[in-house]
C-alpha positions in Angstrom: 30.3 104.5 90.2 26.7 105.4 89.1 23.3 103.7 88.9 21.0 105.3 86.5 17.6 104.6 84.8 18.1 104.6 81.0 15.4 103.8 78.5 13.5 101.5 80.8 16.5 99.7 82.3 19.0 100.3 85.1 22.6 100.9 84.0 25.7 100.7 86.2 28.6 102.8 84.8 32.3 102.8 86.0 35.9 103.2 84.8 38.2 100.3 84.8 41.9 100.3 85.7 42.9 101.5 82.2 40.5 104.5 82.5 38.1 103.2 79.9 34.4 103.8 80.4 32.4 100.6 81.2 28.7 99.9 81.7 26.2 97.1 82.4 22.4 97.1 82.1 20.0 95.4 84.6 16.2 94.8 84.4 15.5 96.0 87.9 17.0 98.5 90.4 17.9 96.1 93.3 20.1 94.0 91.0 21.8 97.1 89.7 22.6 98.3 93.2 23.8 94.9 94.3 26.2 94.7 91.4 27.4 98.3 92.1 28.2 97.4 95.7 30.3 94.4 94.7 32.1 96.3 91.9 32.9 99.3 94.0 35.6 97.8 96.2 37.2 95.9 93.3 37.3 99.0 91.1 38.8 101.2 93.8 41.6 98.7 94.3 42.2 98.4 90.5 42.4 102.2 90.2 44.9 102.4 93.1 47.0 99.7 91.5 47.0 100.9 87.9 45.5 104.3 87.2 48.0 106.7 85.6 49.2 109.5 87.9 47.7 107.9 91.0 51.1 107.9 92.8 52.0 111.5 92.1 54.4 110.8 89.3 56.3 108.0 91.1 56.2 104.5 89.5 57.7 101.0 90.1 59.4 99.0 87.4 61.0 95.5 87.5 64.7 94.8 87.3 66.9 91.8 87.7 67.8 93.0 91.2 64.2 93.5 92.2 61.6 96.3 92.0 63.0 99.8 91.5 61.2 103.1 91.4 61.4 106.2 89.2 59.7 109.6 89.1 58.7 112.1 86.4 58.6 115.9 86.8 58.7 119.0 84.6 61.8 121.2 84.4 61.7 125.0 84.3 62.1 124.8 80.5 59.1 122.5 80.2 61.2 119.4 79.5 60.4 116.1 81.2 62.7 115.0 84.0 63.0 111.3 84.8 65.1 109.8 87.6 65.4 106.1 87.9 67.0 103.5 90.2 65.4 104.3 93.6 65.1 101.4 96.0 61.7 102.4 97.4 58.7 104.5 96.7 59.5 106.9 99.6 63.0 107.5 98.3 61.7 108.3 94.8 59.0 110.6 96.2 61.5 112.4 98.5 63.9 112.9 95.6 61.1 114.3 93.4 60.1 116.7 96.0 63.6 118.0 96.3 63.9 118.4 92.5 60.6 120.3 92.3 61.6 122.6 95.2 65.0 123.3 93.5 63.3 124.1 90.2 60.8 126.4 91.9 63.6 128.3 93.6 65.5 128.6 90.3 68.4 126.6 91.6 68.5 124.1 88.8 66.9 123.7 85.4 67.6 119.9 85.1 68.3 119.7 81.5 69.9 116.6 79.9 73.4 117.4 81.0 76.0 115.0 79.6 78.7 113.4 81.7 81.3 115.4 79.8 79.6 118.7 80.8 79.1 117.6 84.4 82.7 116.4 84.6 84.0 119.9 83.7 81.7 121.5 86.1 82.6 119.1 88.9 86.4 119.3 88.3 86.3 123.1 88.3 84.5 122.9 91.7 86.9 120.4 93.1 90.2 122.0 92.0 90.0 124.4 94.9 90.2 121.6 97.4 92.9 119.3 95.8 96.5 119.7 94.9 97.3 120.8 91.3 99.0 117.4 90.7 95.8 115.6 91.7 93.7 117.9 89.4 96.1 117.0 86.6 95.8 113.3 87.3 92.0 113.5 87.4 92.0 115.4 84.0 94.3 112.7 82.5 92.0 109.9 83.7 89.0 111.6 82.2 90.7 112.5 78.9 92.2 109.1 78.2 89.7 106.7 79.7 86.4 108.2 80.9 85.2 110.8 78.4 85.7 108.7 75.3 83.2 106.2 76.8 80.9 108.3 78.8 81.3 111.9 77.7 78.3 112.1 75.3 75.9 110.2 77.6 73.5 112.1 79.8 74.4 111.6 83.4 71.0 110.3 84.1 71.4 107.4 81.7 74.7 106.0 83.0 74.2 102.5 84.4 76.4 99.9 86.1 76.8 98.2 82.7 78.5 101.3 81.3 81.0 101.4 84.2 81.6 97.6 84.0 82.3 98.0 80.3 85.0 100.6 81.0 86.7 98.3 83.5 86.6 95.4 81.2 88.1 97.4 78.3 90.9 98.7 80.6 91.5 95.1 81.9 92.2 94.0 78.3 94.8 96.8 78.1 96.4 95.5 81.3 96.7 92.0 79.8 98.5 93.6 76.8 100.9 95.4 79.1 99.8 98.9 78.1 98.7 100.0 81.5 98.8 98.7 85.1 96.0 97.4 87.3 96.5 100.4 89.6 95.6 102.7 86.7 92.3 100.8 86.2 91.5 101.2 89.9 92.5 104.8 90.0 90.2 105.5 87.1 87.3 103.7 88.8 88.0 105.7 92.0 87.8 109.0 90.1 84.6 108.0 88.4 83.1 106.9 91.7 83.9 110.2 93.4 82.5 112.2 90.5 79.2 110.3 90.4 78.9 110.5 94.2 78.8 114.3 93.7 76.1 113.8 91.0 74.0 111.9 93.6 74.4 114.8 96.1 73.5 117.2 93.3 70.3 115.3 92.8 71.1 114.3 89.2 71.0 110.6 89.8 69.4 108.4 92.5 72.3 106.0 93.1 75.9 105.8 92.0 76.2 103.2 89.2 80.0 102.8 89.9 79.5 101.6 93.4 79.6 97.8 93.5 81.7 97.5 90.3 84.5 95.1 91.2 88.0 96.6 91.4 90.7 95.2 89.2 92.7 92.5 91.2 96.3 93.6 91.9 99.0 91.2 92.6 101.5 92.0 95.3 104.5 93.7 93.8 107.7 94.0 95.9 109.0 97.6 95.8 112.7 97.6 94.9 115.3 99.4 97.1 119.0 99.7 97.5 120.5 96.8 99.6 122.9 97.8 102.3 126.1 97.1 100.3 124.7 99.1 97.3 124.1 102.3 99.2 127.8 103.4 99.3 128.2 102.5 95.6 125.2 104.6 94.7 126.4 107.6 96.8 129.9 107.4 95.3 128.4 107.6 91.8 126.3 110.7 92.6 127.5 114.0 91.2 128.8 116.6 93.7 125.7 118.7 93.4 123.4 115.7 93.9 125.2 113.7 96.6 124.1 115.8 99.7 120.4 115.5 98.5 120.8 111.8 97.8 122.4 111.1 101.2 119.5 113.0 102.9 116.9 111.0 101.0 118.5 107.7 102.1 119.2 108.9 105.6 115.8 110.4 106.4 113.4 108.6 104.1 112.0 112.0 103.1 109.9 112.3 100.0 111.6 114.4 97.2 108.9 117.0 97.6 109.7 117.3 101.3 113.5 117.3 100.8 113.3 120.1 98.2 111.3 122.3 100.6 113.8 122.0 103.4 115.7 125.1 104.7 118.8 125.3 106.8 116.6 126.4 109.7 115.0 122.9 109.6 118.4 121.2 110.5 119.6 120.6 114.1 123.1 119.2 113.6 125.4 117.9 116.3 128.7 115.8 116.3 126.6 112.8 117.3 123.9 113.2 114.7 120.9 115.5 114.9 117.4 116.0 113.6 115.7 117.1 110.4 112.3 118.7 110.7 109.9 118.1 107.8 107.1 120.6 107.9 106.4 121.5 104.2 106.5 120.1 100.7 107.2 121.6 97.3 104.5 121.1 94.8 105.2 120.7 91.0 104.0 124.2 90.4 106.7 125.5 92.9 104.1 126.4 95.6 104.6 125.3 99.2 102.1 123.0 100.9 101.9 120.7 103.9 103.5 117.2 103.8 101.4 114.3 102.7 100.8 113.4 106.4 99.4 116.9 106.9 101.6 117.3 110.0 105.3 118.0 110.7 107.7 115.4 111.9 111.3 115.3 113.2 113.6 112.7 111.7 116.7 111.4 113.5 119.9 111.3 111.5 123.3 109.9 112.2 126.7 111.7 112.6 127.9 110.9 109.1 124.9 112.5 107.4 125.1 115.4 109.9 128.7 116.0 108.9 127.9 115.8 105.2 125.2 118.4 105.7 127.5 120.7 107.6 130.0 120.5 104.6 127.1 121.2 102.2 126.1 124.3 104.2 129.6 125.6 103.9 129.7 125.0 100.2 126.2 126.5 99.8 127.3 129.7 101.5 130.3 130.1 99.2 128.3 129.4 96.0 125.3 131.5 97.0 126.3 134.5 99.2 122.8 135.9 99.3 121.3 132.6 100.7 120.1 132.7 104.3 118.5 130.2 106.6 115.1 130.7 105.0 116.4 130.0 101.5 116.2 126.4 100.2 118.6 124.0 101.7 119.4 122.6 98.2 119.8 125.3 95.6 119.8 124.4 91.9 123.2 125.2 90.1 123.1 128.2 87.9 123.7 128.0 84.2 127.3 128.0 83.2 127.0 131.4 81.4 126.0 133.1 84.7 128.5 131.5 87.1 130.9 134.3 86.5 128.4 136.9 87.7 129.6 138.9 90.6 126.4 138.4 92.7 123.3 136.3 92.7 119.7 137.4 93.0 116.9 135.9 95.0 115.4 134.4 91.8 118.5 132.2 91.6 117.9 130.7 95.0 115.5 128.0 93.9 115.7 124.3 94.6 116.4 121.8 91.7 113.5 120.8 89.6 112.0 117.5 90.7 112.2 116.2 87.1 115.9 117.0 87.0 116.5 114.9 90.2 114.3 112.0 89.2 114.9 112.0 85.5 118.6 112.9 85.3 120.6 112.9 88.5 119.2 109.7 90.0 119.2 107.5 86.8 122.8 108.6 86.0 123.9 107.6 89.5 122.3 104.2 89.2 123.9 103.7 85.8 127.4 104.8 86.9 127.2 102.6 89.9 126.2 99.6 87.8 122.9 99.2 89.6 119.5 98.2 88.2 116.9 100.8 87.4 114.5 101.9 90.2 112.4 105.1 90.8 113.6 107.9 93.0 111.0 107.0 95.5 112.9 103.7 96.1 115.3 105.7 98.3 112.5 106.1 100.8 112.1 102.3 100.8 115.9 102.0 101.1 115.8 104.1 104.3 113.1 101.9 105.8 114.9 98.7 104.9 118.2 100.0 106.4 116.6 101.0 109.7 115.0 97.6 110.0 118.2 95.8 109.0 120.0 97.7 111.9 117.6 96.3 114.4 115.2 99.2 114.7 111.5 98.2 115.3 108.6 99.1 113.0 107.5 101.8 115.4 110.8 103.6 114.8 110.2 103.3 111.0 106.7 104.7 111.4 107.9 107.7 113.3 110.8 108.4 110.9 108.6 108.1 107.8 105.7 109.9 109.3 103.1 107.2 108.7 99.9 108.0 110.5 99.0 104.4 110.9 101.5 101.6 111.9 99.6 99.3 109.5 101.2 101.3 106.6 104.7 100.6 108.0 103.8 96.9 108.2 104.6 96.7 104.5 108.2 96.5 105.6 107.4 93.9 108.3 109.2 91.1 106.5 112.4 93.1 106.8 112.2 93.6 110.6 114.8 92.0 112.8 113.7 91.2 116.3 117.2 90.6 117.6 120.1 93.0 118.0 119.8 96.1 120.3 118.5 99.2 118.6 120.5 102.4 118.5 118.6 104.5 115.9 120.3 106.3 113.1 123.9 105.8 114.4 123.4 102.0 114.3 122.0 102.3 110.8 125.1 104.0 109.5 127.4 101.5 111.1 125.5 98.7 109.6 125.8 100.2 106.1 129.5 100.7 106.6 130.0 97.2 107.8 128.1 95.8 104.8 130.2 97.8 102.3 133.5 96.6 103.8 132.8 92.9 103.3 
């Protein structure tokens, strides 16, 4: 604001909200000062509400969900950085301060990194903390479903509409029977986890995947062998597969856990015994902890204990070099090598998981005249048999190694509240009784 004498008149000069120079002439000085005093307060408020840069590079903008905020800054390469989607002015200002500090320390250049570039960087960082199978599943989700839609987009431009579009496109494929609803939700989960990391890295203000509705999944009953089908299935198993199949049904162990067992994990007695599960065999043949992250002891009945005793005897004859720390189940050697005088430690490896699930198990189902079901159905078979024998859900939880009883409640409709419980022995007797009808 200024009041000046100019060519015989008094002039009041000021800048409006747009920054444009304005002026007004008065015949006398008192009128000019009076106008200046009135205009001063209004002009200050106008400048605070609209002058460029008055908020330190932080600005509001309207959206359908209400007012959001964004900030502008300069990267170390001179490019302009813009981050949108902040819920309040303070959040935008704090985020800008962190970005400026990181750039000043040389920790980030904040170029326009695409989602495809960030995905590769994020997955490489994550692979040290997740199993190889999980890494492979993440890579498959990205290659088939995420990168085609988002790979070329800068991470900072991804919005909820993009994520919703991916889900809708995948939902159409579910209706056509190409993929399952679980696949859609798994893909959405992977994207959410990745973008959560982008938020922590300061690339985006909020995760656009959060709030996108998951694909509805209808309850699907998992198949399992009924009591009278178990003996038929075991009778149809090959000699090399039968001990493993009986253990899967009698213990409910996962195939990864069963293939990692050693003879030292068995405690066999004439009345039954225990199988201790403390490790799992990954697909890359490395050893890890079980899915529950803790060991468990599984009660078994006398028939399974006797079968495992016979298996140990056969194992010792077929593999003289095997000891108690070698795999309990050893893959049969190729025919051309069976005549060799001795075996080596390299021969003492468990069967391939794909061989069990893709060959041995389907052949047993087919030879027994049973419907198709995945190998994991034998774990459901064990739970169903325990409950049919009168064991409570708590027993099933302990046997299967569920951390939460709520997980075991999936089998609640099979629970029988009558009949006295007698553990694994009663289970075997129930199976035998059902097969003799």
